[in-house]
BALUM-7998 format. One record per residue (C-alpha): x, y, z; residue in one letter. Coordinates in steps of 0.5 Angstrom, whole numbers. Layout:
REM residues N
       X       Y       Z   resn
       X       Y       Z      a
...
REM end
This chain:
REM residues 663
       X       Y       Z   resn
     280    -299     -93      m
     280    -302    -100      g
     277    -298    -106      k
     271    -303    -107      t
     269    -304    -100      n
     269    -296    -100      f
     265    -295    -105      k
     260    -300    -103      l
     260    -297     -96      s
     258    -290     -99      l
     252    -293    -103      l
     250    -297     -97      a
     250    -291     -93      g
     247    -286     -98      a
     241    -291     -98      l
     240    -291     -91      v
     241    -284     -90      m
     235    -283     -95      a
     231    -287     -91      m
     232    -283     -85      q
     227    -279     -82      p
     228    -271     -81      n
     229    -271     -74      v
     233    -264     -74      q
     234    -261     -81      a
     239    -256     -83      q
     236    -249     -85      e
     234    -250     -92      q
     233    -245     -98      h
     225    -246    -100      n
     224    -244    -107      c
     218    -247    -108      s
     213    -241    -107      k
     214    -234    -110      d
     220    -233    -105      e
     226    -231    -109      k
     233    -235    -108      c
     238    -230    -109      n
     243    -235    -106      e
     240    -241    -109      y
     246    -242    -115      l
     253    -240    -114      v
     254    -239    -122      v
     261    -235    -123      t
     264    -236    -116      g
     264    -232    -110      d
     267    -225    -110      v
     269    -221    -104      m
     264    -218    -100      r
     268    -216     -94      e
     275    -213     -94      p
     280    -218     -96      v
     276    -224     -95      n
     272    -228    -100      v
     268    -233     -96      v
     264    -239     -99      s
     259    -244     -98      d
     262    -250    -101      p
     256    -254    -100      k
     251    -249    -105      k
     250    -252    -112      p
     254    -248    -117      r
     257    -248    -124      l
     262    -250    -127      p
     262    -257    -125      l
     263    -258    -118      p
     270    -259    -116      a
     272    -266    -113      f
     279    -263    -110      e
     281    -256    -107      g
     284    -253    -113      s
     278    -254    -118      g
     274    -250    -113      f
     279    -244    -112      l
     279    -243    -119      k
     272    -241    -119      t
     274    -235    -115      i
     277    -229    -118      p
     285    -228    -118      g
     286    -236    -118      f
     289    -240    -124      s
     290    -247    -124      v
     296    -251    -127      t
     293    -257    -131      r
     297    -263    -131      k
     291    -268    -132      g
     285    -269    -128      g
     288    -269    -121      m
     293    -265    -118      g
     292    -258    -120      g
     296    -253    -117      d
     293    -247    -115      p
     296    -240    -116      s
     293    -233    -114      f
     295    -227    -117      r
     301    -230    -121      g
     304    -233    -114      m
     304    -241    -114      g
     307    -246    -110      g
     308    -245    -102      s
     306    -237    -103      r
     299    -239    -102      v
     298    -242     -95      a
     293    -248     -95      i
     290    -249     -88      v
     286    -256     -88      d
     281    -255     -82      d
     287    -252     -78      g
     293    -257     -81      q
     298    -256     -85      h
     299    -261     -90      v
     305    -261     -95      y
     305    -266    -101      g
     310    -271    -102      a
     312    -271    -109      c
     318    -268    -112      g
     314    -266    -118      g
     308    -264    -115      r
     303    -269    -117      m
     300    -268    -110      d
     299    -261    -108      p
     296    -260    -101      p
     289    -258    -105      t
     289    -265    -108      n
     287    -268    -101      y
     281    -264    -100      i
     274    -265    -103      y
     271    -258    -102      p
     264    -260    -101      e
     265    -264     -95      s
     267    -257     -91      y
     263    -252     -88      d
     266    -246     -90      e
     272    -244     -95      i
     275    -237     -94      t
     281    -233     -98      v
     285    -228     -94      i
     288    -224    -100      k
     295    -222     -99      g
     299    -222     -93      p
     294    -219     -89      q
     294    -224     -83      t
     299    -227     -79      v
     295    -232     -75      k
     295    -239     -79      y
     302    -241     -78      g
     307    -239     -84      p
     304    -233     -87      v
     302    -234     -94      g
     305    -228     -98      s
     300    -229    -104      a
     294    -231     -99      g
     291    -236     -94      t
     286    -241     -96      v
     282    -244     -90      l
     278    -250     -91      f
     274    -251     -85      e
     269    -255     -81      k
     264    -253     -76      n
     264    -255     -69      r
     257    -257     -66      h
     253    -257     -60      r
     246    -260     -60      f
     241    -258     -55      t
     237    -265     -56      e
     238    -271     -59      r
     238    -270     -67      g
     241    -272     -73      i
     242    -268     -80      m
     246    -269     -86      g
     246    -270     -94      r
     248    -274     -99      a
     249    -273    -106      s
     252    -276    -113      i
     255    -273    -119      t
     255    -276    -126      g
     258    -274    -132      g
     262    -275    -139      s
     268    -279    -139      f
     266    -283    -133      e
     266    -278    -128      r
     263    -280    -122      k
     262    -277    -115      d
     259    -279    -109      s
     259    -276    -102      i
     255    -278     -95      i
     256    -273     -89      e
     252    -273     -83      f
     252    -270     -76      v
     249    -273     -70      a
     249    -272     -63      g
     246    -270     -56      n
     247    -265     -51      a
     254    -268     -49      d
     256    -271     -55      y
     256    -271     -63      y
     259    -275     -69      v
     261    -271     -75      d
     262    -276     -81      f
     263    -275     -88      d
     266    -280     -94      m
     266    -278    -101      d
     269    -282    -107      s
     271    -279    -114      s
     273    -282    -121      s
     274    -281    -128      s
     277    -284    -134      d
     281    -280    -139      h
     278    -274    -142      y
     278    -271    -149      k
     279    -264    -151      d
     276    -260    -156      g
     279    -263    -162      n
     277    -270    -159      d
     284    -272    -157      n
     285    -276    -151      p
     288    -273    -145      v
     291    -278    -140      q
     288    -275    -134      s
     284    -281    -131      s
     284    -281    -123      y
     280    -285    -117      d
     280    -282    -110      r
     277    -284    -104      d
     276    -280     -97      n
     274    -281     -90      f
     273    -277     -84      k
     270    -278     -77      v
     270    -273     -71      a
     268    -275     -64      l
     266    -269     -60      g
     265    -268     -53      w
     261    -262     -50      t
     261    -262     -43      p
     258    -255     -43      s
     255    -250     -47      e
     262    -246     -47      n
     267    -252     -49      t
     268    -257     -55      v
     273    -262     -55      i
     274    -266     -61      e
     278    -272     -64      f
     278    -273     -71      a
     281    -278     -76      v
     282    -278     -83      g
     284    -282     -89      q
     285    -281     -96      s
     287    -286    -102      e
     288    -285    -109      g
     291    -286    -116      e
     292    -282    -122      a
     295    -281    -129      e
     298    -275    -132      y
     299    -272    -139      a
     305    -268    -137      d
     309    -274    -135      r
     311    -281    -136      l
     310    -283    -129      n
     304    -286    -126      k
     301    -284    -119      a
     300    -291    -117      r
     299    -289    -110      q
     297    -282    -107      i
     295    -283    -100      d
     294    -279     -93      n
     292    -280     -86      e
     291    -275     -81      s
     289    -274     -73      y
     287    -268     -70      t
     285    -266     -63      l
     282    -260     -62      l
     280    -256     -55      v
     276    -250     -55      q
     273    -246     -49      h
     269    -239     -48      d
     270    -236     -42      f
     265    -231     -38      d
     270    -226     -37      s
     272    -219     -39      e
     279    -220     -40      l
     280    -227     -42      l
     275    -229     -48      k
     277    -236     -51      n
     282    -241     -52      i
     283    -245     -58      d
     288    -251     -58      f
     289    -256     -63      q
     295    -262     -64      a
     295    -265     -71      y
     299    -271     -75      s
     299    -273     -82      n
     303    -277     -87      e
     303    -277     -94      n
     305    -284     -98      d
     306    -283    -105      h
     308    -288    -110      i
     310    -286    -117      m
     313    -291    -123      d
     313    -293    -130      q
     312    -301    -129      f
     305    -301    -132      d
     309    -299    -139      r
     314    -304    -138      g
     320    -299    -135      v
     323    -301    -129      n
     323    -294    -126      m
     319    -293    -119      g
     320    -288    -113      m
     316    -288    -106      d
     316    -282    -102      v
     313    -280     -96      m
     312    -273     -92      r
     310    -273     -85      s
     308    -267     -81      t
     306    -266     -74      s
     304    -259     -70      g
     299    -255     -67      g
     297    -248     -64      h
     295    -245     -58      f
     291    -239     -59      w
     289    -234     -53      l
     283    -229     -54      g
     283    -223     -50      l
     279    -216     -50      t
     284    -211     -46      p
     279    -206     -47      m
     272    -205     -49      l
     273    -204     -57      n
     279    -208     -57      w
     280    -216     -59      d
     287    -219     -58      l
     289    -226     -60      t
     296    -228     -58      v
     298    -235     -60      g
     304    -240     -61      v
     305    -245     -66      d
     309    -251     -68      h
     310    -255     -74      m
     315    -261     -76      q
     316    -264     -83      s
     320    -269     -85      d
     321    -272     -92      h
     324    -278     -94      q
     324    -283    -100      g
     326    -289    -103      r
     328    -291    -110      g
     329    -297    -115      i
     336    -299    -117      n
     335    -300    -124      m
     340    -305    -125      m
     339    -309    -119      q
     331    -309    -117      d
     325    -311    -121      k
     318    -308    -120      g
     314    -306    -115      l
     316    -311    -110      d
     323    -309    -110      d
     321    -302    -109      l
     317    -303    -103      l
     323    -307     -99      r
     328    -302    -100      k
     329    -297     -94      p
     327    -290     -93      f
     332    -285     -93      m
     331    -278     -90      k
     332    -272     -95      n
     330    -266     -91      i
     327    -264     -85      e
     324    -257     -82      y
     322    -255     -75      a
     318    -249     -74      n
     316    -245     -68      w
     312    -239     -69      g
     309    -233     -64      l
     304    -228     -66      f
     300    -222     -64      v
     294    -220     -68      e
     289    -215     -66      s
     283    -211     -68      v
     280    -204     -65      y
     273    -202     -67      h
     271    -195     -68      l
     264    -192     -69      e
     265    -193     -77      y
     271    -196     -78      s
     276    -202     -75      k
     284    -202     -75      v
     287    -209     -76      f
     294    -210     -74      a
     299    -216     -73      g
     306    -218     -72      v
     309    -225     -72      r
     316    -228     -71      y
     318    -235     -74      d
     324    -239     -72      n
     326    -245     -78      w
     331    -250     -77      d
     332    -254     -83      t
     337    -260     -84      d
     339    -263     -91      l
     341    -270     -92      y
     342    -270     -99      v
     347    -266    -104      g
     352    -262    -100      q
     348    -264     -94      q
     348    -258     -88      g
     344    -254     -83      n
     341    -247     -83      r
     337    -243     -78      t
     332    -237     -81      d
     329    -232     -76      d
     324    -229     -80      v
     318    -223     -79      f
     312    -222     -82      s
     306    -217     -80      g
     301    -212     -83      y
     296    -206     -81      a
     289    -205     -85      r
     284    -199     -84      y
     277    -201     -86      e
     272    -195     -86      y
     264    -196     -87      r
     260    -190     -90      d
     253    -192     -92      g
     253    -197     -97      f
     260    -197     -98      s
     266    -200     -95      q
     273    -198     -96      y
     280    -201     -94      y
     287    -200     -94      a
     293    -205     -92      g
     300    -206     -92      v
     303    -213     -91      g
     310    -216     -90      h
     311    -223     -91      a
     318    -227     -90      e
     318    -234     -93      r
     324    -239     -92      v
     325    -243     -99      p
     321    -250     -99      d
     323    -257    -100      y
     322    -256    -108      w
     326    -250    -108      e
     332    -253    -104      i
     332    -259    -108      m
     333    -255    -115      k
     340    -254    -117      t
     344    -248    -114      s
     345    -242    -119      a
     352    -241    -115      s
     354    -249    -116      n
     352    -254    -120      p
     354    -259    -116      m
     350    -257    -110      q
     342    -256    -108      k
     340    -249    -107      a
     340    -249    -100      f
     344    -242    -100      d
     337    -239    -102      l
     335    -233     -98      e
     329    -232     -95      p
     323    -229    -100      e
     321    -222     -97      e
     314    -219    -100      t
     312    -212     -98      n
     305    -211    -101      q
     300    -205    -101      l
     292    -207    -101      d
     286    -203    -102      i
     279    -204    -104      g
     272    -201    -104      w
     266    -205    -104      i
     259    -202    -105      y
     252    -205    -103      d
     246    -202    -105      n
     242    -206    -110      g
     248    -206    -115      l
     254    -210    -111      v
     260    -207    -113      f
     267    -210    -111      s
     274    -208    -112      s
     281    -210    -109      s
     288    -207    -112      l
     295    -209    -110      f
     302    -207    -111      y
     307    -212    -108      g
     315    -211    -108      q
     318    -218    -107      l
     325    -218    -105      d
     329    -224    -106      n
     324    -228    -110      y
     325    -235    -111      i
     325    -236    -119      l
     326    -243    -122      v
     330    -242    -128      d
     330    -248    -133      s
     334    -244    -139      t
     340    -247    -138      g
     343    -254    -138      p
     340    -255    -131      m
     334    -252    -127      t
     336    -248    -122      v
     333    -244    -116      a
     336    -237    -115      r
     334    -230    -112      n
     331    -224    -116      i
     327    -218    -114      d
     320    -218    -117      a
     314    -213    -117      t
     307    -216    -118      l
     301    -211    -119      y
     294    -212    -121      g
     287    -214    -118      g
     280    -216    -118      e
     273    -213    -119      a
     266    -215    -119      s
     259    -213    -121      i
     253    -216    -118      d
     246    -214    -120      y
     239    -216    -120      d
     234    -214    -125      f
     228    -216    -122      n
     226    -222    -118      d
     227    -227    -123      n
     233    -225    -127      w
     240    -223    -124      s
     247    -222    -127      a
     255    -222    -125      q
     261    -220    -128      v
     268    -221    -125      t
     275    -219    -128      l
     282    -220    -125      s
     289    -218    -128      y
     296    -219    -125      t
     302    -216    -128      l
     309    -218    -126      g
     316    -216    -127      d
     323    -219    -126      n
     326    -213    -124      d
     333    -216    -123      t
     333    -219    -130      d
     329    -214    -133      n
     324    -219    -136      v
     317    -221    -135      d
     316    -225    -129      l
     314    -232    -131      g
     308    -236    -129      q
     303    -230    -129      v
     296    -231    -132      s
     293    -226    -137      p
     287    -222    -136      l
     281    -226    -135      e
     273    -224    -134      s
     267    -228    -133      k
     260    -226    -134      l
     254    -230    -131      s
     246    -229    -133      l
     242    -233    -128      n
     234    -234    -128      y
     230    -237    -122      q
     223    -238    -121      k
     219    -242    -116      d
     223    -249    -116      a
     227    -248    -122      w
     233    -244    -124      a
     238    -244    -130      a
     244    -240    -131      g
     249    -239    -136      l
     257    -237    -135      l
     261    -234    -140      w
     269    -234    -139      r
     274    -230    -143      v
     281    -230    -142      v
     286    -226    -146      d
     292    -228    -150      a
     299    -227    -145      q
     305    -224    -149      n
     308    -222    -143      r
     312    -229    -142      v
     320    -231    -141      t
     320    -238    -143      v
     324    -242    -138      g
     322    -238    -132      h
     317    -240    -127      g
     316    -243    -120      n
     316    -250    -117      i
     310    -251    -121      v
     312    -250    -128      g
     316    -245    -132      q
     313    -241    -138      d
     313    -245    -145      l
     311    -240    -150      a
     306    -234    -151      e
     299    -237    -151      s
     292    -235    -154      s
     286    -232    -151      g
     280    -237    -151      f
     272    -236    -149      g
     268    -242    -146      t
     261    -242    -145      v
     257    -247    -139      a
     250    -247    -138      i
     246    -251    -133      n
     239    -252    -130      a
     236    -254    -123      s
     230    -256    -120      w
     228    -257    -113      n
     223    -262    -111      y
     222    -260    -104      d
     226    -257     -99      d
     231    -263     -99      h
     231    -266    -106      l
     235    -262    -111      r
     237    -264    -119      l
     242    -260    -123      i
     244    -261    -130      l
     250    -258    -134      g
     254    -257    -140      v
     261    -255    -139      e
     265    -252    -145      n
     258    -252    -149      l
     262    -250    -156      f
     267    -256    -155      d
     273    -251    -155      i
     280    -253    -155      a
     284    -249    -151      y
     289    -249    -145      a
     291    -245    -139      e
     297    -241    -140      h
     300    -244    -134      i
     299    -251    -135      s
     304    -256    -136      k
     307    -259    -143      a
     304    -265    -145      a
     310    -269    -146      g
     307    -275    -142      g
     301    -276    -146      n
     302    -282    -150      d
     295    -285    -150      l
     293    -289    -156      p
     290    -285    -161      g
     292    -279    -158      s
     295    -273    -162      e
     301    -269    -160      p
     299    -263    -155      m
     304    -257    -154      f
     300    -256    -147      q
     295    -260    -143      v
     289    -258    -146      n
     283    -257    -142      e
     277    -262    -143      s
     272    -261    -149      g
     264    -261    -148      r
     262    -265    -142      n
     255    -266    -139      f
     254    -267    -132      w
     248    -268    -127      a
     248    -268    -119      k
     243    -270    -115      l
     243    -268    -107      t
     238    -270    -101      y
     239    -266     -95      e
     235    -268     -88      f
REM end
């Protein structure tokens, strides 16, 4: 689908849906009377309200500016940071752990980027507002969702639907902002007792933004996403769904000269869920998926004969069996499989010229992964407490087709145990987790530390042993806290201090946590404060661990009365002097110590009725020039009139407006 036709369809669909009768409306927040709407506006970001889990509704209006990709959404959750490259392709990091240490699960699928320079991390293909729920599971405290995320697991999930009678419900929204920012989304679900269709289509684009110094930053992007799911509900206990998704985009970045001419993805999924009326057998969940990323990067527009086309194909699935062996004991047993291949083709600068010659080249395979996993996860319910536990075995078979070539097989184990206790208004928890992670494509493609002529195919699997504890108090004032201490054996460090960037194993320690306070002063005024801090040590080299973000706090003040609401968000980030220049991960390496900064955002919103909502906002109100500590170097920012930047700066003052209609 071409971009022009896509956007025309999007606009036409919005007009059609705006005229649809309210046949079957979703639950709405009615703020038109004196009723208080605590949940009307998410200002600072979602915080932990149940042990180790942060659960978000991405369809709720929120401040800062609603994110058009997954990394921007995660940045609003305490503990997350994002590496800035430009306007698109931000790479999320949680508690100082980036790259493959954060497991991103896209409605059951594992989607891996194709670009060797991380132009397209998994969150690049996710438009958060099109999902129904986003869950962050902190630490290695689940073994259910494929290869374990040692830092945490993020679930972007869509609902399955059952209609008792014929009906339709949906929403459409459009966002406009500074620097030619334009977002739009249409989504609806229609069906009857036997069938349903779940459709969403979105588009987002922006020109290059300017930082607080009025300096142009190379950051334009244009992305379109489309997904349709057809469901069959032969009984009230069964759902069978087939879904097709497509995404296409392009972008420019301030940290490199290559332009992303094409960042495309297509996916297919088949899902079967069935609930049993049995004391022992509770449910089954089967899903099969296939997705493919096709990414072209080049400098043809700059008159440089340089280009590459890379492709990542991933397929797999899972089968989960839910059991209740005893009255208070829930057990899930599952098996999953994943096959992922990476291949590429590049231009011969001496013989070929331009894009046409590149596209005529054959693809050559670089690496191939095959993974089988088996797990058991359970929860035992007591009167005032719960006991969670899980264990997982993974078998990895990896073939390398470049460099020294070769094959390796890894058997890795992960597991966790957690105790949760509720006492009145308080919840307490303590958990221990162990996760083993094989080196990923980007780590293996670095130079071996033991042989500069070879790829880093000799890296040992990384092992994380982590303690997580926390306390949640909810009685008028809501206080949430989570602390962790992690020992990482064979941590895979990407080291660019020498003549070549190498990947090598070290031992490391990470510790810190997050805390938040939510308080309602009265029916109209409320406030929230969040704090996140992580410290990292490279125990092998006796230096600071690279790419760990500094202390960060957010303060929000919110007002709501009748159909009106307003909010202020003050974000304060400390300086970071715990650095080791040249050390980091597959996303980036420490460049230098960084200065602290503070930014202010404000907004105002109005509900016309239960269906129509308008929000206006200003980000970086005081036009501060700043960069995140973990952001990339700005060596590729060559826009006319731009001044040299050390790092990729964030956007300066920008205004935005969002109009949403629900039916």
